[in-house]
C-alpha positions in Angstrom: 93.0 109.8 143.3 94.9 108.4 146.3 95.9 111.0 148.9 98.0 110.5 152.0 96.2 111.8 155.2 98.7 110.6 157.7 101.7 112.7 158.6 105.0 112.5 156.9 106.4 112.4 160.5 104.9 108.9 161.0 108.3 107.4 160.4 109.8 109.7 163.1 107.1 108.8 165.7 107.1 105.1 164.8 110.9 104.4 164.6 113.2 107.3 165.2 111.8 108.8 168.5 111.4 105.5 170.3 114.7 104.3 168.8 116.5 107.2 170.5 114.4 107.8 173.6 114.4 104.2 174.9 118.1 103.5 174.8 119.2 107.0 175.9 116.8 107.1 178.8 117.8 103.5 179.6 121.5 104.4 179.8 120.4 107.2 182.2 118.3 104.8 184.2 121.1 102.2 184.5 123.6 105.0 185.5 121.2 106.2 188.2 121.2 102.7 189.7 124.9 103.1 190.5 123.9 106.1 192.8 120.8 104.6 194.4 122.4 104.6 197.8 123.1 108.3 197.5 119.8 109.1 195.8 116.9 106.8 196.6 114.7 108.5 193.9 116.9 106.8 191.3 114.6 103.8 191.4 111.7 106.1 190.4 113.7 107.1 187.3 114.1 103.5 186.4 110.3 103.0 186.9 109.5 106.0 184.7 111.8 104.7 182.0 110.1 101.3 182.1 106.6 102.7 181.9 107.6 105.3 179.2 109.4 102.6 177.1 106.4 100.3 177.3 104.0 103.1 176.3 106.3 104.1 173.3 106.6 100.6 172.1 102.8 100.1 172.2 102.2 103.6 170.6 104.7 103.0 167.8 103.5 99.4 167.0 99.9 100.7 166.4 100.8 103.6 164.0 100.0 103.2 160.4 100.4 105.2 157.2 97.0 106.0 155.8 95.9 107.2 152.4 92.4 107.6 151.0 90.4 108.0 147.8 86.7 108.4 147.4 85.7 104.9 148.5 88.7 103.3 150.2 91.2 103.6 153.0 94.7 102.4 152.1 96.5 101.4 155.3 100.1 100.3 155.4 102.5 99.0 157.9 105.9 98.8 156.5 105.8 97.1 153.1 102.3 95.6 153.4 99.3 97.7 152.4 95.7 96.7 152.7 92.5 98.4 151.4 89.5 99.0 153.7 86.3 100.3 152.3 84.8 103.3 154.1 81.7 101.2 154.7 83.7 99.0 157.1 84.5 102.0 159.4 82.3 102.0 162.5 83.7 105.0 164.4 86.1 107.9 163.9 87.8 109.2 167.1 90.4 111.9 167.7 92.6 112.1 170.8 93.0 115.8 171.7 95.4 115.1 174.6 98.0 113.0 172.8 101.1 114.7 171.4 101.3 114.1 168.5 97.5 114.2 167.9 96.2 110.8 166.8 93.1 109.6 165.0 91.6 106.1 165.6 89.3 104.4 163.2 87.4 101.5 164.7 86.4 98.9 162.1 83.2 96.8 162.0 85.3 93.7 161.4 89.0 93.2 162.2 91.4 93.6 159.3 94.8 92.1 158.9 96.1 94.9 161.2 93.4 94.5 163.8 90.1 96.2 164.6 91.6 99.7 164.9 93.6 101.8 162.6 95.6 104.5 164.4 97.5 107.2 162.6 99.0 110.7 163.1 97.3 113.2 160.8 99.2 115.9 159.0 100.3 118.7 161.3 98.3 121.9 161.9 99.6 125.0 163.7 97.7 126.1 166.8 95.4 123.1 166.7 95.7 121.9 170.3 92.0 121.8 171.2 90.2 121.9 167.9 89.2 119.0 165.8 91.5 118.1 162.9 89.8 118.6 159.5 90.8 115.1 158.5 88.3 113.7 161.1 85.4 115.5 159.4 86.7 114.5 156.0 86.7 110.8 157.0 83.3 111.0 158.7 81.8 112.5 155.5 83.4 109.7 153.3 82.1 107.0 155.8 78.6 108.5 155.6 78.7 108.7 151.8 79.8 105.1 151.5 77.8 103.3 154.1 74.8 101.2 153.4 71.3 102.7 154.2 70.8 100.3 157.1 74.1 101.1 158.9 74.2 103.2 162.1 76.0 106.6 162.2 79.7 107.3 162.7 
């Protein structure tokens, strides 16, 4: 049975947050340039906006909606969905420092979406520095579905 393991907030992190943050901070950055003679640090604000916007665009473009069953990852980006067998997953990694927390699955061979699948798992309360249970769940499914001659996760 197919079960979604990525957060329902993926739409927020992929479209809504960058869609508001980039233009609103951009307006502030442009307005600060009108006062650059009075406040030389205004150029720093523009730089922060450019770096932050670049990061958000890269972050949002990589996010996917991920579901699983016993043998397969279902990865979607918009309307397109692909199936990736767990035997194709080489590594499962979790980023403790990101907010929101993200999980990255590195594939043995690139898929239509690239060699990495990045997603935001469902939210947990008070989970800042502990491993998300989804990481262990995926590792167990990868181990159960890999061929005997494959290296570990």
